[in-house]
N, C-alpha and C positions, 0 to 999 in steps of 0.2 A: 772327654778329658778325665783322667783318673782323679778320684777324690783327693788324693794326696797332693794334687797341684792346685786345688781350689783354695782360695784365700779365706782363712778363718776371720770372723769378726774380731775386732780389737776388744780390749778390756771394757771400755766405756760402752761400746755398742752391745756387747754380750750382756752386761749388767742391765742395760736399758731394755733389751729384748726379753730377758728373763722376768723383769718386773712387769713389763707390758703383758706378757703371756699369762702370768699369774693373775694380774688384774682383770684381763679379759675373761679368763675361766671363772673367776669369782663373780663377775657381773653376769655371765651367762648362767651360772648356777642359780642366781636370784631370778633372772628373767624366765627361766624354764617354768617356774611356778611362783610368781611374785606374791600371790595371795597367801601362800603358805610360809613366806619369809617372816621371821620374827622381828618386828620393829619395836624395839624396847630401849629404855634408857640404861639398862644394865650393860656395861661395856663388854662383858664376857659373852653376851648373847646378842649383841646389836647386829642387825642384818645377818642373821644366821639362815642359810639356805636349808631347805628340807632334806632329809636323808635320801629320799628317792631321787631327787635331782642330782645329788652328789654321787649316788651309785651309778646313775646313767652316764655321768661325765667321767667316771673312773675312780671312785673311791675304792680302797682296797680293804683286805681283811678276810676273815673266814667266810663271811656272807657272800661277797662278790666272787671269791675264788672257788669255794666249795659248791655253792649253789649254781653259779652262772659260769664257772670256769674262766673267769677273767684274770688270767695270770698277767696280762699286759697292764693291769691296774697297779702293779708294783712300780711302774714308771709314772703313770698318769696321776696317781695320788699325791705326788710331790707338788702338783700345780693346782691343788684344790684347797680351800680353806673354809673353816666353819663359822666365820664371823669377821666383822670389820677389824676388831682389835687383833685377831689372829693373823690376818694377812698383813696388817700394818707392822706388827712386831717382827714377823718373819722377813718382810722386805727391808725393814730398817737393819736387821741383822745381816742380811745378804749384802746390802750396800756398804756396811762397815767391814765385813769379813772378806768379801770377794777380792778387793784390790791386793791384799797380801798374798792370797793363793794364786792369783793371776801372775803376780811378780815372781813368785817362787816356782810355779809349775807351767805357766803359759796356758793359752786358751784350750788346746787339745786335751791336756791332762786335766785341766779344770773341769771341762764338760764330762770327762770320763769319771772323775771322782764324784762330781755332783750327781750324775745319773746312776752309776752303779752303786755308789755309797748310799744313795736314797733307796735303791732297790734292796740293798742289804738290810737297811733299817726296817723296811716294811716286811721283808721276808722273816726277820726275827720276830716281829710282832705277830705275823701270821702263825708262825710255829708256836708262839706263846698263847694262841687262841683269841687274839683280839678280834672281835666281830666286825668292826668298821672303823677305819682310821684314814686320816688325810693330813696334809700339811707339808710345808717345805722344811720343817725342822729336822727330819731325818737326813735330808741332803745337806742341810746346814751343819749338822753334827759331823757329817763326813768331811766337810771342809775344815771343821775344827780339828778332827783327827789328822788331816793332812797338814794343817798348820803346826800341830804339835811335833809331827815328824820333821817338818821343815826346820823348826827351832832347834831340835836336837842335832840335825845334820849340819846346820850352820855353825852352831856352837858359839862360844864367846859371850860377851855381854849382850849383844843384840839377839842372838839365838836364845839365850836364857830368858830374856825379856819376853820374846814371842811365846815361848813355851809356857812361862808362868802366867801371862795374860790370858792365853787361850784356855789353859787349865782352869783358871778362875771362872771363865765363861761357862765351860763344860760343867763344872761343879754346881754353878748357879742354876743352870738349866735342869739338872737332875734334882736339885733341892726344890726347885719350883714345881717339878713334876710330882714330888712326894707330898707337897703341901696342897696342891690344887687338884681336885678330882677331874678325871677325864683326860689327863695328860698321858701320852703314850711313851713312857720311859723305855719300853722295849725297843721302840723305833729309834729313840735317841741313842741307846746303847749300841744297837746294831749298826746305825749310821756311823757312829764314832769309830767303832772297831773296823768297819768297812773302809772308812777313810784312812785309817792308820795302815791297813793292809795295802790298799791301792797305792798310797803315796810311797810306801816302802818298796813296792815292786816297780812302780813306774820311775821313781827317782825324781829329783828336782832338776830343772833344766840347766842349772849352772854346772852340774856334773854329767848329766845325760841329755845332750841336745835332742830336739825332736827328730824322730826318724819316721820312715813310712808307716811302721806298725802303730806308733803312738798317734800320728796324724789320722790314720784310718780309724782307729778306735774312737777318737774324738768326733769324727764325722758320722760314724755309725750311730753314736749316741744321740747326736743332733737329729739325724734322719729318723731314727726309731721313735724318738720323743715327738717329733713333728707329725709323723704318720699316726701315731697312737692318739695324740690330742685332737687332730683333725677328725679322725674316725669317731672318737668319743663325742665331740661336739656335734658332728653331723647326725649321728645316730640318735643322740639325745634329743636334738631338735625334732627329728622325724618322729620319734616316739611320742613326744608331747603333742605335735600337730596331729598325728594320726589318732592319738588317744582322745 
């Protein structure tokens, strides 16, 4: 059966799946080497996996790409996190932001913006020379970019409210990145611009209904992400067991 005839998960299902996958990868990154995990009361470093485990599971940046030619890490890095507060913050942001993007763009375009927007963010940080980076924030910034486009396209009081609120979130993220060391603002900027571009090209579903190309793009993003994460998880476990 063609991919375009397969039924996409609904909004609640997709959000639940994304949160579960992120949580599963976070737990696995700790279990790969639990003795190297930092158990500290500092909220910014609590339950921080070691860098080698993160690289095995698909962290991206100049080290994984230039040394190990892991271009696929541009996708997998969106599902890895550097600590408990990191993943909790990003998943809370996803839970809050995703319903608006689903409503405006539907599941297929949501997954395309989330996946390719995240890749755009990490590609920008790679070109900027960031050695190692992870986190869902690049993909979340892509959703913010899409939300800003949606607000502009809708117009009126509701559209202006959406645009203003998301703009405040985006400015807050960049301000936080300037104040706190180790935040990848290159990834945030690349994700935001990627989301704006993708949303502008794909259009929102009220004006451009889903067509076979849009559906196919959504499914390809889901399949590529699934294959990459399974590969990263299996090879990461094999490396640890064999080592």
